[in-house]
Structure formats: structure tokens, C-alpha cells
N, C-alpha and C positions, 0 to 999 in steps of 0.2 A: 223045489227051489227054496233055499233058506232065507230066513228073514235078513240076514246079514248081506246076502248078495242082492236082494231086492233094495235094501237101503242104500248100498253102494251105487246101484243104478239110478235111483232117485236123486241121491246127492250129486252124482255126476251131472245128470240132466240139469238140475237146479243151478249148479255151478256154471254150466255152459250158457244157459238162458240169461242169468243174472249178470254174468260177465259181459255178455253181448249187450244187454240193455243198459248197463252202466257205461259202456263204450259210447252209447248214443246220447248220454246226458252231458255233463260238463267235462271238457270244454266244447264238444262238437255241437250240441244243441244251441247255446247262446250265440255261437259264431254263424250258425245257419239262420237263426232268427234275425240277427243283425244284418246279414247279407240280403234278406228279404224286405228290409226297411222297417223293422219293428222298432218302436220307440221304447223307452226305458220301462214304462208301465206294461206295455204289451209283451216286452221280452220277459219280464218277471212272471206274468201270466202264463206264458208258453212253457217256461221251465217248471213251474209248479203245478200246472193243471192236471197232469197225469195222476198226481197224488190225490186230487180231489175225487177221481174215479174210485180209488181204493177206499177213500174215506166213507163214501156212501155205499159202496157195493161189497165190500169184504164180508160183512155179516150175512148178506143175502147168499153169496156163493158158498159160504161155510154151511149155511142152513141147507142149501140145495144138494150139497155133497153129502150131507147126512141122509138125504132121502134117496138120491140117485147114485151114491157111490163116489169114492174119490177118484178112481181111475178115469172115468168119463170126463171129469172136469180138469184133471191134470192134462190129459190129452188135448182138450179144448184150449186150455191156457197156452200150451206149448205151440199149438197151431197159430194162435194169435201172436205170440213171440216170434214165430217164423214168418208169417205173411206180412205183418204191418211194416217192417222195415223197407220192403220193396215199394211201398206207396210213397215214400218220401220224394222220390224222383219226379213225381207229378205235382208237387206242391209249388204254387206260384205266388203266394202271398202269406202274410203272418197269420191271418184268420184261418186259412186252410191248415196251416201248420199247427195252430192251437187245437183245432178240431181233431186233427190226426192224433195229437198227443193225448187228447182226452179218451179216444178210442183205444190207443196203445196201452193206456194205463189199465185196461180190463185185464190184461195178462197178469200184472202183478196182483191185481185185486183178486184173482182166482188163485194164483200160486201161493200167496202169503198164507191164508187160512187153510187151504185144502192140502197142501203138501205137509204142513206141520201136523195137521189132523191125521194124515196117513201115517206119519211117523209114530204118533201117539197110539194109533190103532193096533200097532204091532205087539202090544202087550205091556203090562205094567212093569215087568221085570226088566231092568236096565233102561227104563224109560228116559231118565234124565240123561244118561250117557248117549243114548241115540240122538236125543235133541241137541246135545253138545256137538257130536259129530256132524250132524246135518247142518248146524249153524255155521260150520266151517265154509260150506258152499256159498252162503250169503256173504259172509265176510271176505271170502276170497274174490267174489265178484267186485266188491268195492275196491279191492287192491288192484286187480288186473285190469278192470274195465277202463278207468280214466287214463291210466298209463298207455294202454294199447290204443285207445281212441286218440290220444294226443300224438302218438307215434305215427299213426296212419294220416293224421292231419298234416304232418310235415311234408307229404308228397300226394295227398289226396284232397279232393273237395269233400265237404260235409255230406253231400248226397252220396257220394261213392263209399264213404265210410258206412252209411246206413245199408248199403247193398252187402258189404262184408258182414255186417251185423246179422243180416238175414240168413246168409250162408252158414255162419257159425250156429245160429239157432236151429237150423235144419238138423244139425247133428244130434241135437237133444231128443229128436223123435226116436232115435234108435233105442236108447235105454228105456224111454217112457213106454214105447209099444211092447217092450219085453216084461213089463210089470204084470203080475198075475191078475186075472179077473177076480173080483171080490165076490163073496157070498152075498146073499140079500141083506141089505142094511135093516138093522132093527127099527130105525126111525121111519122107514117107508110105510109101516103099518100105522103110524100116528097120523091123526088128521092135521091138515095144514093149520087150522086155527089153534089147535092145542100146541103144536110145535112152535109157531110164531110167538104165541103169548108166553110160552115157557122160555124161549130164547131171550125175549125182552126183560122178562123177570130176572133171568140169570145174569144178564148184563147190567141192567140198571140198579140191581140190588147189591153191587160190589163197589164200596167206596174206594177200596184199593185200586181198582181198575181205573176209575175216573182220575185218581191222583196220579197214577203212572201215565195215563194218557195225556193229561194236562202238561205234565213235565216234558213228555216227548213232544208235544205240540210246540212248546216254546223253543226246544232244541232245534226242531226242524225249520222254524221261522228264520232263525239265524243262519242255519246250514244252507237253506235254499237261496237266501239273499247272496251269500258268498258264492255259490255255485252259478247263479245267474250273471253276476257283474264282475267277479274277479277275472275271468278269462279276457274280457274286453279291456279292463283296466291294465292288466299285465302286458297285453299286446301293445297297447298304446304307449307303454313305457319301454318297449323294445325287448321284453323278456321272451325268450324263445318258447314256442308252444309246448315243447316236451317238458319243460320245468312246470308248467301249469298241471300237466297230467301227473307229474311226480307229486306235486303238492296235494292233489286230491287223493292220490293212492295212499300216502302215508298219513 
């Protein structure tokens, strides 16, 4: 199986799970939180809490994939993307919703570093081009997800939308399970202590990384404030839900 074919499989899987995941964010998630009685502060926490999982866990999952292989973690992340949406039907209060979102964020915490590392592992030749093509999947999800979620909200309840999200995510298992098994990873022969210390030195010693991360942090503060409260404000003004989806898609 050629690298190009495998890249297409992973890109397609990433597009499916990210599109589905974005369907469950804004405007679906804020409306569900509000329907459960969440106040403004709690609503903001619910919308943003899944990002906290990635903030703390992405380096760990990246490190673990260096030792145990990418495919294992990609399959695990896909299973989380697939299973979590079906649990939203059992949610009864804002606290339960926040905890579920915290767990749901594990999927993106795994997919973010591990899928990108898989793309880079395919060789140095054409590396940047592969990353560019793979980036289409993530960007496509940001376009398709909010619009699809808003469209479904026009005739479905938020909980029913999450069921659709789970069904779409199941399809991603097909290309993921077709990815080839990897050879033994070189990092698996390195001690845990040496690998962890090396990872911290690599990350903490790059000022460019901290500058870029700081800028992205401020960007997401504003973005998630809009995602949390714009849907409720728009609906209170009588704006159709579909236009909220269009706004977040463009």
C-alpha cells in the first residue's frame, strides 16, 4: 500500500471525526447547556472545558505514541470520537455535561499530535505538502461541522444531533482500521525518564513555540467567547439557527 493511499485514508478519517465533532460544538452545545439550566459562567465552562483536556494531555499522548506507535492511539482516539456522542442522551444537568465534555476532549487530545506525527513519519520528502493536504481535513471540519449542526437543529433536539454525530464518527473506523501496522518504534527502546526529560527540554527550550502558543491562546479566548454566547444572543434576537451555523462556517 502506497503512502499516498494511506494519507488519503487518514485524511478522510480525520475529516469525518472533526466535522462530526464540530457539529456538536456551536451552536448545538450552548443550546443544550442552556436547556439544562446552565448559567452564563457555567455555560462558558462547558463550551471551553474540552480544550482544557487537550491543553494538558496532548504532550502526553504524543509521547506515548512515540513509544507504542501511532496506529494504536489513532484507533483509540477514533473510538472515543465514536462512543462519547451516544452518552449525551443520559445527561441530566450542567455538571454532568461539563464532565462529559472534559472526557470527550480526550479524542482531540489524541488526534491532534498523533495524526500529525503519523503524517510526518511518512518521510522527509514532500513532508510540508503532506501536512498541507492533511490540514484540509481539519479546516474542512470547521466549515462543514457548524453548518451541518445548525441544519439538524432546525428539526432535531440537541441530544438527537449528538446521536447523528456518533453515527458519522463510526464511519471513520473503516479507513483507520485499514492503516498499516507500524514497525517497532525507535523510541520504545529509550527509558521513560530519558524520553520525558528530553521532551520537556525540547519544548521548554523553544521561545518560538511559547510565542506562537501565547498568540494562539489569546485568539482562542475571543473565539470561544463568541462560540459560547453568540447562538443564544442570536436566537433571542429572532435570527434563524441556520444563519448561526453559516456564521461559524465562514
